[in-house]
C-alpha positions as a Markdown table, in Angstrom:
| # | Residue | x | y | z |
|---|---|---|---|---|
| 1 | Met | -91.6 | 31.1 | 97.6 |
| 2 | Ala | -89.4 | 30.2 | 100.4 |
| 3 | Glu | -86.9 | 32.5 | 101.6 |
| 4 | Lys | -83.3 | 31.5 | 100.8 |
| 5 | Thr | -81.1 | 32.0 | 103.7 |
| 6 | Asn | -77.1 | 32.1 | 103.0 |
| 7 | Tyr | -74.9 | 31.6 | 106.2 |
| 8 | Ser | -71.3 | 33.1 | 106.3 |
| 9 | Phe | -68.5 | 31.7 | 108.6 |
| 10 | Asp | -65.1 | 33.2 | 109.0 |
| 11 | Thr | -62.8 | 30.1 | 108.6 |
| 12 | Gly | -59.5 | 31.8 | 109.4 |
| 13 | Pro | -59.4 | 31.1 | 112.9 |
| 14 | Val | -60.3 | 27.6 | 112.3 |
| 15 | Ala | -57.9 | 26.9 | 109.7 |
| 16 | Leu | -55.3 | 28.3 | 111.7 |
| 17 | Ala | -56.1 | 26.3 | 114.9 |
| 18 | Ile | -56.0 | 22.8 | 112.5 |
| 19 | Ile | -52.5 | 23.8 | 111.6 |
| 20 | Val | -51.2 | 24.4 | 114.9 |
| 21 | Ala | -52.6 | 21.4 | 116.2 |
| 22 | Ala | -51.3 | 19.3 | 113.2 |
| 23 | Leu | -47.9 | 20.7 | 113.8 |
| 24 | Leu | -47.9 | 19.8 | 117.4 |
| 25 | Phe | -49.1 | 16.2 | 116.9 |
| 26 | Ser | -46.2 | 15.6 | 114.5 |
| 27 | Gly | -43.6 | 17.1 | 116.8 |
| 28 | Ala | -44.7 | 14.9 | 119.6 |
| 29 | Phe | -44.7 | 11.9 | 117.4 |
| 30 | Phe | -41.1 | 12.6 | 116.1 |
| 31 | Phe | -39.8 | 13.3 | 119.8 |
| 32 | Ala | -41.8 | 10.6 | 121.4 |
| 33 | Pro | -39.6 | 8.3 | 123.8 |
| 34 | Gly | -38.4 | 5.2 | 122.0 |
| 35 | Lys | -38.0 | 7.0 | 118.7 |
| 36 | Thr | -34.4 | 6.0 | 117.4 |
| 37 | Gln | -32.6 | 8.6 | 115.1 |
| 38 | Met | -29.8 | 7.1 | 112.6 |
| 39 | Leu | -26.5 | 8.8 | 112.7 |
| 40 | Pro | -23.6 | 8.2 | 110.3 |
| 41 | Ser | -20.9 | 6.1 | 111.7 |
| 42 | Ser | -17.5 | 7.4 | 111.7 |
| 43 | Thr | -15.4 | 6.3 | 109.2 |
| 44 | Gln | -12.8 | 3.1 | 110.5 |
| 45 | Gln | -9.3 | 4.1 | 110.5 |
| 46 | Pro | -7.3 | 1.3 | 108.3 |
| 47 | His | -5.3 | -1.1 | 110.0 |
| 48 | Thr | -1.4 | -0.4 | 109.7 |
| 49 | Ile | 2.2 | -2.3 | 110.1 |
| 50 | Ser | 5.2 | 0.3 | 111.0 |
| 51 | Val | 8.4 | -1.0 | 110.4 |
| 52 | Ser | 12.1 | 0.4 | 110.0 |
| 53 | Ser | 15.0 | -1.0 | 108.3 |
| 54 | Asp | 18.6 | 0.2 | 107.7 |
| 55 | Ser | 21.5 | -0.5 | 105.1 |
| 56 | Ser | 25.1 | 0.3 | 105.8 |
| 57 | Ser | 28.4 | -0.1 | 104.1 |
| 58 | Glu | 32.1 | 0.7 | 104.9 |
| 59 | Val | 33.9 | 2.2 | 101.7 |
| 60 | Ala | 37.3 | 4.1 | 101.2 |
| 61 | Pro | 37.2 | 7.8 | 101.6 |
| 62 | Asp | 38.0 | 10.0 | 98.6 |
| 63 | Lys | 38.3 | 13.1 | 100.5 |
| 64 | Val | 40.7 | 14.5 | 103.2 |
| 65 | Gln | 40.8 | 17.8 | 105.0 |
| 66 | Ile | 43.6 | 19.0 | 106.9 |
| 67 | Thr | 43.8 | 22.0 | 109.0 |
| 68 | Phe | 47.4 | 23.7 | 109.9 |
| 69 | Ser | 48.4 | 26.8 | 111.2 |
| 70 | Val | 51.6 | 29.1 | 111.1 |
| 71 | Val | 52.3 | 30.3 | 114.4 |
| 72 | Ser | 54.6 | 33.4 | 115.1 |
| 73 | Arg | 55.6 | 35.5 | 118.2 |
| 74 | Gly | 57.4 | 38.4 | 118.8 |
| 75 | Ala | 57.8 | 42.2 | 119.8 |
| 76 | Asp | 57.1 | 43.6 | 116.7 |
| 77 | Pro | 53.5 | 42.7 | 115.3 |
| 78 | Ser | 54.5 | 44.2 | 111.8 |
| 79 | Leu | 57.5 | 42.3 | 111.4 |
| 80 | Leu | 55.4 | 39.2 | 112.5 |
| 81 | Gln | 53.0 | 39.7 | 109.8 |
| 82 | Ser | 55.7 | 39.9 | 107.4 |
| 83 | Glu | 57.2 | 36.6 | 108.5 |
| 84 | Asn | 53.8 | 34.9 | 108.6 |
| 85 | Asp | 52.8 | 35.9 | 105.3 |
| 86 | Ala | 56.1 | 34.7 | 103.7 |
| 87 | Lys | 55.5 | 31.3 | 105.3 |
| 88 | Leu | 52.1 | 31.0 | 104.2 |
| 89 | Arg | 53.0 | 31.9 | 100.5 |
| 90 | Gln | 55.9 | 29.3 | 100.9 |
| 91 | Val | 53.5 | 26.6 | 102.3 |
| 92 | Gln | 50.9 | 27.4 | 99.5 |
| 93 | Ala | 53.6 | 27.2 | 96.8 |
| 94 | Lys | 54.5 | 23.8 | 98.0 |
| 95 | Leu | 51.1 | 22.3 | 98.2 |
| 96 | Ile | 50.3 | 23.4 | 94.7 |
| 97 | Ala | 53.6 | 22.0 | 93.2 |
| 98 | Leu | 52.2 | 18.7 | 94.9 |
| 99 | Gly | 49.1 | 18.9 | 93.0 |
| 100 | Val | 46.6 | 20.6 | 95.4 |
| 101 | Pro | 44.6 | 23.1 | 93.5 |
| 102 | Glu | 44.8 | 26.7 | 94.7 |
| 103 | Ala | 40.9 | 26.8 | 95.4 |
| 104 | Asn | 41.1 | 24.1 | 97.8 |
| 105 | Ile | 43.6 | 26.1 | 100.0 |
| 106 | Lys | 41.8 | 28.6 | 102.2 |
| 107 | Thr | 42.3 | 30.8 | 105.3 |
| 108 | Val | 40.0 | 29.7 | 108.1 |
| 109 | Gly | 41.5 | 31.6 | 111.1 |
| 110 | Tyr | 43.6 | 34.7 | 111.7 |
| 111 | Ser | 44.3 | 36.1 | 115.4 |
| 112 | Leu | 47.0 | 38.5 | 116.7 |
| 113 | Asp | 47.3 | 38.5 | 120.7 |
| 114 | Arg | 49.3 | 39.7 | 123.1 |
| 115 | Trp | 51.8 | 37.0 | 124.3 |
| 116 | Ser | 52.7 | 36.4 | 127.9 |
| 117 | Glu | 54.3 | 33.4 | 129.9 |
| 118 | Tyr | 54.5 | 32.8 | 133.7 |
| 119 | Asn | 57.7 | 33.4 | 135.3 |
| 120 | Lys | 58.1 | 31.2 | 138.2 |
| 121 | Thr | 60.9 | 33.5 | 139.7 |
| 122 | Gln | 58.8 | 36.4 | 139.6 |
| 123 | Glu | 55.6 | 34.1 | 140.5 |
| 124 | Gln | 53.6 | 36.2 | 137.8 |
| 125 | Tyr | 52.8 | 36.3 | 134.0 |
| 126 | Val | 55.5 | 38.3 | 132.1 |
| 127 | Asp | 54.1 | 40.1 | 128.7 |
| 128 | Leu | 56.7 | 39.0 | 125.8 |
| 129 | Gly | 55.0 | 40.6 | 122.7 |
| 130 | Tyr | 52.6 | 39.1 | 120.3 |
| 131 | Gln | 51.5 | 36.0 | 118.9 |
| 132 | Leu | 50.2 | 36.0 | 115.4 |
| 133 | Ser | 48.2 | 32.9 | 114.3 |
| 134 | Asn | 47.2 | 32.1 | 110.6 |
| 135 | Ser | 45.2 | 29.1 | 109.7 |
| 136 | Leu | 44.4 | 27.2 | 106.5 |
| 137 | Arg | 42.5 | 24.4 | 105.5 |
| 138 | Val | 43.5 | 21.9 | 102.6 |
| 139 | Val | 41.2 | 19.8 | 100.9 |
| 140 | Ser | 42.4 | 17.1 | 98.6 |
| 141 | Tyr | 40.1 | 14.3 | 96.8 |
| 142 | Asp | 43.3 | 12.0 | 96.7 |
| 143 | Thr | 43.9 | 10.7 | 99.9 |
| 144 | Ser | 47.0 | 9.2 | 99.5 |
| 145 | Lys | 48.6 | 12.6 | 99.8 |
| 146 | Ala | 47.5 | 13.1 | 103.0 |
| 147 | Gly | 51.0 | 12.2 | 104.4 |
| 148 | Ala | 52.8 | 14.3 | 102.0 |
| 149 | Ile | 50.8 | 17.4 | 102.5 |
| 150 | Val | 51.2 | 17.3 | 106.3 |
| 151 | Arg | 55.0 | 16.9 | 105.5 |
| 152 | Glu | 55.4 | 19.7 | 103.0 |
| 153 | Ala | 53.3 | 22.0 | 105.2 |
| 154 | Val | 55.5 | 21.6 | 108.4 |
| 155 | Gln | 58.6 | 21.6 | 106.4 |
| 156 | Asn | 57.9 | 25.0 | 105.0 |
| 157 | Gly | 56.6 | 27.0 | 107.8 |
| 158 | Ala | 53.3 | 25.7 | 109.3 |
| 159 | Asn | 54.2 | 24.5 | 113.0 |
| 160 | Glu | 50.6 | 23.4 | 114.1 |
| 161 | Val | 48.6 | 20.5 | 112.7 |
| 162 | Ser | 45.2 | 20.6 | 114.4 |
| 163 | Gly | 43.0 | 18.2 | 112.5 |
| 164 | Ile | 42.6 | 15.6 | 109.6 |
| 165 | Gln | 39.3 | 14.3 | 108.5 |
| 166 | Phe | 38.7 | 11.7 | 105.8 |
| 167 | Ser | 35.2 | 11.8 | 104.3 |
| 168 | Leu | 33.4 | 11.3 | 100.9 |
| 169 | Ser | 33.1 | 13.6 | 97.8 |
| 170 | Asp | 29.4 | 14.8 | 97.4 |
| 171 | Ala | 29.5 | 12.6 | 94.1 |
| 172 | Ala | 30.4 | 9.5 | 96.0 |
| 173 | Gln | 28.4 | 10.1 | 98.9 |
| 174 | Lys | 25.1 | 10.7 | 96.6 |
| 175 | Arg | 25.9 | 7.4 | 94.6 |
| 176 | Ile | 26.6 | 5.2 | 97.6 |
| 177 | Tyr | 24.0 | 6.5 | 99.9 |
| 178 | Gly | 21.2 | 6.2 | 96.9 |
| 179 | Gly | 22.3 | 2.4 | 96.6 |
| 180 | Leu | 22.0 | 1.8 | 100.5 |
| 181 | Leu | 18.6 | 3.8 | 100.4 |
| 182 | Ala | 17.1 | 1.7 | 97.7 |
| 183 | Glu | 18.2 | -1.4 | 99.9 |
| 184 | Ala | 16.7 | -0.2 | 102.9 |
| 185 | Thr | 13.5 | 0.5 | 101.3 |
| 186 | Ala | 13.4 | -2.9 | 99.7 |
| 187 | Gln | 14.1 | -4.4 | 103.2 |
| 188 | Ala | 11.5 | -2.5 | 105.0 |
| 189 | Lys | 8.9 | -3.7 | 102.4 |
| 190 | Ala | 9.8 | -7.3 | 102.8 |
| 191 | Lys | 9.8 | -7.1 | 106.6 |
| 192 | Ala | 6.3 | -5.6 | 106.5 |
| 193 | Ser | 5.0 | -8.5 | 104.2 |
| 194 | Ser | 6.6 | -11.3 | 106.5 |
| 195 | Met | 4.7 | -9.5 | 109.3 |
| 196 | Ala | 1.4 | -9.5 | 107.4 |
| 197 | Ser | 1.7 | -13.0 | 106.4 |
| 198 | Ala | 2.4 | -14.1 | 110.0 |
| 199 | Ala | -0.8 | -12.3 | 111.1 |
| 200 | Gly | -2.9 | -13.6 | 108.3 |
| 201 | Val | -3.5 | -10.3 | 106.7 |
| 202 | Arg | -2.4 | -8.6 | 103.4 |
| 203 | Ile | -0.5 | -5.3 | 102.7 |
| 204 | Thr | -3.0 | -2.9 | 100.5 |
| 205 | Ser | -0.9 | 0.2 | 100.2 |
| 206 | Leu | 2.0 | 2.2 | 101.5 |
| 207 | Gly | 1.0 | 4.8 | 104.3 |
| 208 | Gln | 3.8 | 6.9 | 104.7 |
| 209 | Met | 7.7 | 6.5 | 104.4 |
| 210 | Ser | 10.4 | 8.7 | 105.7 |
| 211 | Glu | 14.2 | 8.3 | 105.8 |
| 212 | Ser | 17.6 | 9.5 | 107.4 |
| 213 | Tyr | 21.2 | 8.7 | 107.4 |
| 214 | Gly | 24.5 | 9.2 | 108.8 |
| 215 | Tyr | 28.2 | 8.5 | 107.8 |
| 216 | Val | 31.0 | 8.0 | 110.5 |
| 217 | Glu | 34.3 | 9.1 | 109.9 |
| 218 | Pro | 37.5 | 7.2 | 110.8 |
| 219 | Met | 38.1 | 8.2 | 114.5 |
| 220 | Ala | 41.8 | 7.0 | 114.6 |
| 221 | Asn | 42.6 | 10.0 | 112.2 |
| 222 | Ala | 39.7 | 12.5 | 113.2 |
| 223 | Asn | 41.8 | 13.7 | 116.3 |
| 224 | Tyr | 45.3 | 13.5 | 114.9 |
| 225 | Lys | 47.2 | 16.7 | 116.2 |
| 226 | Met | 51.1 | 17.7 | 115.8 |
| 227 | Asp | 52.6 | 20.7 | 117.3 |
| 228 | Ala | 56.2 | 21.6 | 115.7 |
| 229 | Ser | 56.2 | 24.7 | 117.5 |
| 230 | Ala | 56.9 | 22.8 | 120.6 |
| 231 | Gly | 60.0 | 21.3 | 119.2 |
| 232 | Gly | 58.3 | 18.3 | 117.9 |
| 233 | Ala | 60.4 | 16.7 | 115.1 |
| 234 | Met | 59.1 | 16.4 | 111.8 |
| 235 | Pro | 59.8 | 12.8 | 110.3 |
| 236 | Ser | 61.0 | 12.7 | 106.6 |
| 237 | Glu | 58.0 | 10.6 | 105.5 |
| 238 | Val | 54.6 | 10.8 | 107.4 |
| 239 | Ser | 52.2 | 7.6 | 107.3 |
| 240 | Ile | 48.9 | 8.6 | 107.4 |
| 241 | Ser | 45.9 | 5.6 | 106.9 |
| 242 | Ala | 42.7 | 7.0 | 105.7 |
| 243 | Gly | 40.7 | 3.7 | 107.1 |
| 244 | Leu | 37.0 | 3.5 | 106.0 |
| 245 | Val | 33.9 | 5.5 | 106.0 |
| 246 | Arg | 30.6 | 4.2 | 107.1 |
| 247 | Val | 27.5 | 5.0 | 105.3 |
| 248 | Arg | 24.2 | 4.1 | 106.4 |
| 249 | Ala | 20.6 | 4.7 | 105.3 |
| 250 | Thr | 17.7 | 4.2 | 107.6 |
| 251 | Val | 13.9 | 3.9 | 106.4 |
| 252 | Ser | 10.8 | 4.0 | 108.6 |
| 253 | Ala | 7.4 | 3.2 | 106.7 |
| 254 | Ser | 3.7 | 2.1 | 107.6 |
| 255 | Tyr | 1.7 | -0.2 | 105.2 |
| 256 | Glu | -2.1 | -0.4 | 105.3 |
| 257 | Val | -3.4 | -3.8 | 105.8 |
| 258 | Glu | -6.7 | -5.8 | 105.7 |
| 259 | Gly | -8.0 | -9.3 | 106.0 |
């Protein structure tokens, strides 16, 4: 009976060598020269048309703001205070009787300073006492009363009028500006559509939109000033024209297009 011979091999090192060789071969193939890797392309930015448009209107103001002062001079500050307070109370009473609400009459300035004037003979400033100034701001929503307010204030103790400003009430400003903003928005869209049509493309969507606005007060009255303390005579009637207020709404927008 023939002997049966069993051969035993350690296949561990051989298998490991085969795996390493396979990995090296596949790596060499993947990174071989001429191998092209496909990378995802970046997203293309949309084409846009940017426009701006504004709409404006000149309207009559419905609000007037007047600032005036009672200025008193003398050697005794306590006496100046009493005289100044008495004049202010009289002015306030007259304005309230004219139809100005008490809440619309507010103190906006108060100062007590040394008072001196230059003496030409002595060639120096001479101390003459004190100067007390108390300033009030009056707001009226009846612009036709502007002249009467100035007249009553000056005739009853106010000796400085430092400014008259005509503007719009919050309600009027909101109403007028809202309409102009809608007009400017529609104009911006129409302008972008015309540009797109001329360029052979079409609008697909609104990219972004922003707005800003401003209104201009009548310059003729903004710098009105009268100083009765310097000897200026106050006429029996004061004529003040409110003029017009210009309201403007501006819109900037960009629209995405294709074609």
